[in-house]
ZAMARGU-4260 file (C-alpha; in steps of 0.2 Angstrom, whole numbers, plus 5000, padded with zeros to 4 digits):
<rodrens>
0) 5127/4972/4957 | 5139/4975/4972 | 5131/4988/4983 | 5120/4995/4973 | 5102/4987/4980
5) 5084/4986/4976 | 5075/4992/4989 | 5066/4983/5002 | 5058/4991/5013 | 4838/4952/5025
10) 4849/4941/5036 | 4856/4958/5046 | 4851/4959/5065 | 4853/4979/5059 | 4854/4989/5044
15) 4867/4996/5053 | 4879/4981/5049 | 4885/4985/5033 | 4891/5002/5043 | 4901/4995/5056
20) 4912/4983/5046 | 4912/4994/5030 | 4930/4997/5032 | 4936/4979/5031 | 4921/4970/5023
25) 4923/4982/5011 | 4943/4985/5012 | 4955/4987/4998 | 4971/4986/4991 | 4977/5002/4999
30) 4966/4999/5017 | 4957/5013/5015 | 4945/5020/5028 | 4929/5030/5025 | 4924/5040/5040
35) 4907/5042/5034 | 4905/5024/5041 | 4906/5030/5059 | 4891/5026/5068 | 4882/5034/5081
40) 4882/5020/5093 | 4896/5021/5107 | 4905/5004/5110 | 4924/4999/5108 | 4934/4992/5091
45) 4950/4985/5087 | 4954/4983/5067 | 4969/4978/5057 | 4971/4977/5037 | 4984/4975/5026
50) 4988/4971/5010 | 5005/4968/5001 | 5008/4962/4981 | 5023/4964/4970 | 5024/4960/4953
55) 5042/4953/4945 | 5042/4940/4958 | 5033/4934/4974 | 5032/4944/4989 | 5043/4931/5000
60) 5057/4930/4984 | 5056/4950/4986 | 5061/4950/5001 | 5073/4939/4999 | 5092/4939/4992
65) 5087/4925/4978 | 5071/4932/4967 | 5069/4914/4963 | 5052/4906/4959 | 5044/4913/4943
70) 5046/4929/4938 | 5032/4938/4933 | 5035/4956/4929 | 5024/4969/4920 | 5028/4976/4902
75) 5029/4994/4910 | 5030/4998/4926 | 5035/4985/4942 | 5026/4988/4958 | 5028/4983/4974
80) 5013/4991/4986 | 5009/4988/5006 | 4998/4997/5015 | 4992/4992/5032 | 4981/4999/5046
85) 4980/4994/5065 | 4968/5001/5077 | 4961/5002/5094 | 4947/5014/5101 | 4928/5017/5104
90) 4913/5028/5097 | 4906/5042/5108 | 4890/5052/5104 | 4894/5050/5083 | 4915/5052/5085
95) 4927/5040/5085 | 4944/5039/5092 | 4957/5028/5090 | 4976/5026/5092 | 4980/5022/5074
100) 4997/5012/5067 | 5000/5013/5047 | 5012/5008/5034 | 5012/5015/5018 | 5026/5011/5003
105) 5027/5011/4983 | 5039/5008/4972 | 5041/5009/4956 | 5052/5004/4944 | 5056/5001/4926
110) 5054/4983/4917 | 5072/4987/4912 | 5077/4990/4932 | 5069/4974/4934 | 5077/4966/4919
115) 5095/4969/4923 | 5091/4965/4944 | 5087/4950/4940 | 5098/4946/4926 | 5112/4948/4937
120) 5104/4939/4953 | 5103/4925/4941 | 5120/4926/4932 | 5111/4927/4917 | 5120/4931/4900
125) 5113/4948/4894 | 5109/4952/4876 | 5127/4963/4872 | 5122/4979/4867 | 5105/4980/4878
130) 5104/4998/4884 | 5094/4999/4901 | 5084/5013/4906 | 5086/5012/4926 | 5072/5022/4934
135) 5064/5017/4952 | 5056/5027/4964 | 5048/5025/4981 | 5037/5033/4992 | 5034/5025/5008
140) 5033/5029/5029 | 5028/5020/5043 | 5018/5030/5058 | 5007/5030/5072 | 4997/5042/5081
145) 4978/5049/5085 | 4964/5047/5075 | 4949/5054/5074 | 4934/5053/5065 | 4914/5060/5064
150) 4898/5055/5054 | 4890/5070/5049 | 4869/5068/5042 | 4868/5079/5026 | 4852/5073/5021
155) 4837/5061/5024 | 4821/5059/5014 | 4810/5044/5012 | 4822/5035/4998 | 4836/5047/4999
160) 4850/5049/5014 | 4865/5057/5012 | 4880/5056/5026 | 4894/5067/5024 | 4913/5059/5035
165) 4928/5071/5041 | 4943/5060/5047 | 4960/5067/5054 | 4976/5059/5060 | 4987/5067/5071
170) 5005/5057/5067 | 5021/5055/5074 | 5035/5047/5062 | 5045/5033/5063 | 5052/5029/5046
175) 5052/5035/5029 | 5057/5031/5012 | 5058/5043/4998 | 5067/5044/4985 | 5072/5042/4966
180) 5086/5034/4954 | 5087/5036/4937 | 5100/5031/4925 | 5108/5018/4912 | 5114/5001/4911
185) 5122/4997/4894 | 5128/4976/4891 | 5145/4975/4885 | 5146/4957/4885 | 5135/4943/4889
190) 5142/4945/4906 | 5149/4962/4908 | 5139/4979/4910 | 5141/4999/4916 | 5129/5009/4921
195) 5129/5029/4928 | 5117/5036/4938 | 5108/5051/4946 | 5101/5046/4967 | 5089/5059/4977
200) 5085/5051/4992 | 5077/5056/5009 | 5076/5040/5021 | 5080/5033/5041 | 5087/5017/5031
205) 5099/5018/5018 | 5098/5004/5007 | 5111/5008/4996 | 5128/5009/5009 | 5130/5005/5025
210) 5128/5022/5036 | 5128/5024/5054 | 5113/5035/5057 | 5103/5045/5070 | 5084/5042/5066
215) 5075/5057/5063 | 5059/5057/5073 | 5043/5065/5060 | 5027/5076/5066 | 5011/5077/5054
220) 4995/5075/5050 | 4982/5068/5037 | 4965/5072/5033 | 4951/5061/5027 | 4933/5064/5017
225) 4920/5053/5012 | 4899/5052/5007 | 4889/5038/5010 | 4872/5037/4997 | 4859/5028/4999
230) 4845/5029/4986 | 4832/5015/4988 | 4840/4997/4986 | 4859/5007/4980 | 4871/5013/4990
235) 4889/5019/4986 | 4901/5030/4992 | 4915/5040/4987 | 4930/5042/4998 | 4948/5050/4999
240) 4961/5047/5010 | 4977/5058/5016 | 4969/5074/5006 | 4984/5085/5010 | 4992/5076/5023
245) 5010/5078/5026 | 5026/5073/5037 | 5040/5087/5043 | 5055/5077/5047 | 5071/5086/5054
250) 5087/5081/5054 | 5081/5069/5037 | 5096/5059/5033 | 5098/5067/5013 | 5109/5061/4997
255) 5109/5068/4980 | 5125/5058/4971 | 5132/5052/4956 | 5133/5033/4956 | 5143/5025/4942
260) 5152/5011/4940 | 5171/5011/4937 | 5178/5000/4950 | 5178/4982/4945 | 5181/4964/4947
265) 5174/4948/4937 | 5168/4934/4949 | 5174/4913/4945 | 5162/4912/4932 | 5167/4928/4925
270) 5152/4939/4929 | 5156/4959/4931 | 5156/4963/4949 | 5155/4981/4957 | 5161/4990/4970
275) 5151/5008/4967 | 5159/5025/4966 | 5145/5038/4975 | 5151/5056/4974 | 5138/5070/4979
280) 5130/5075/4992 | 5124/5069/5007 | 5120/5077/5025 | 5103/5083/5035 | 5087/5092/5029
285) 5074/5099/5036 | 5060/5089/5023 | 5040/5089/5022 | 5036/5072/5013 | 5020/5074/5005
290) 5006/5059/5007 | 4999/5050/4989 | 4981/5055/4991 | 4971/5039/4989 | 4953/5038/4983
295) 4940/5027/4983 | 4922/5023/4976 | 4908/5009/4978 | 4890/5005/4973 | 4882/4989/4979
300) 4864/4985/4974 | 4854/4978/4993 | 4847/4960/4986 | 4839/4953/4997 | 4852/4939/4996
305) 4865/4940/4984 | 4871/4957/4985 | 4883/4962/4968 | 4896/4977/4969 | 4908/4983/4963
310) 4924/4995/4970 | 4937/5006/4963 | 4954/5012/4972 | 4968/5024/4966 | 4983/5032/4971
315) 4997/5039/4962 | 4986/5038/4945 | 4989/5016/4946 | 4967/5010/4945 | 4964/4995/4956
320) 4945/4988/4949 | 4938/4975/4961 | 4921/4966/4961 | 4910/4951/4969 | 4896/4946/4980
325) 4889/4947/4997 | 4879/4932/5001 | 4869/4937/5017 | 4858/4925/5027 | 4848/4923/5042
330) 4859/4923/5058 | 4874/4918/5049 | 4890/4926/5045 | 4888/4937/5029 | 4901/4932/5014
335) 4910/4943/5004 | 4917/4934/4987 | 4928/4947/4979 | 4940/4950/4963 | 4952/4963/4963
340) 4960/4965/4944 | 4978/4973/4945 | 4986/4960/4954 | 4973/4947/4950 | 4969/4942/4967
345) 4953/4934/4974 | 4946/4939/4991 | 4935/4929/5005 | 4931/4940/5021 | 4914/4936/5034
350) 4909/4947/5046 | 4894/4945/5061 | 4888/4958/5073 | 4900/4957/5083 | 4920/4954/5072
355) 4924/4952/5054 | 4941/4942/5045 | 4945/4941/5029 | 4958/4936/5015 | 4963/4940/4998
360) 4978/4931/4987 | 4981/4927/4970 | 4988/4911/4973 | 4988/4898/4987 | 5004/4892/4988
365) 5014/4904/5002 | 5029/4904/4993 | 5022/4908/4975 | 5011/4920/4983 | 5010/4939/4974
370) 4999/4945/4983 | 4991/4946/5002 | 4977/4953/5011 | 4975/4949/5029 | 4961/4955/5038
375) 4956/4956/5056 | 4946/4966/5070 | 4930/4964/5082 | 4917/4978/5090 | 4907/4976/5108
380) 4893/4986/5107 | 4888/4997/5126
</rodrens>
């Protein structure tokens, strides 16, 4: 395929224990943070959470050159999703203040795009006359900065407690990718095809062709809002992260071009190889990258030992449901067992008064994993 590259890049000692580790104990595929869980006691903390998933091939093969192993595309849009958050800081007088590092990426590709890419990678015979709709979209960033959050009591009586929360991250952008490719390809023979398309692409690293770049620095912010409702034994949460979040990039590299298969040759097996013709605009621009808002909802029933829960995360129209069970026994870590339905992954998490760890995957063989989540954190109260 020449240089046309698919984008790589009641056993609780305190009821506050649910709140203390709410972010990760109730962690999700989008690594959403609920500012309403900030506790009033003073202390320091370190938390990490990361999730990555790939629809068409395993995570390992997606970042490799061969796209080997099982090929498992969805019928419609195929996703590659990455979300990670690491933070260190403290709570003081009801305020949460920390240094945060974030990485967010979503790649959306049409089934035709991944089918053609996979066939070319493996030199498979093409269906003569098949027309492929080549649609790909990417939006992602890496950033660090200051994260501030505050939990706000809203209402309390004997049976009902409502807490709100506001959070704000002041961010420095490190890397970003935002762009689209729209085009078509037609199989002319079992080993030959033509393609053409349009590119609209902002980036800090160009994955289409080699360029020497002065990598820009971005500055932005991202507000979060959350609500927690406790009614007798029922607990529920609603959260929105990256509400009106943005990053302002000065002198961001930008490509707006037409790509076509005007120049071709054939390898030793007779498979077509291209040096694509790219014509259009290559410049730098001031660019405002808008973050995709992420929302989260949770409900659980606080029974004595076995606590069932349901939760759902959403972003860009995609819905990621998850359900499971908490096992709470006196003087032992709380166990969370879960199943997430979009990527079909299973989770296990342990939390205690001082820390937590979590693991989630769809397969145990590292070479075949298509969805993986890792989480770890510690907390010390003064």
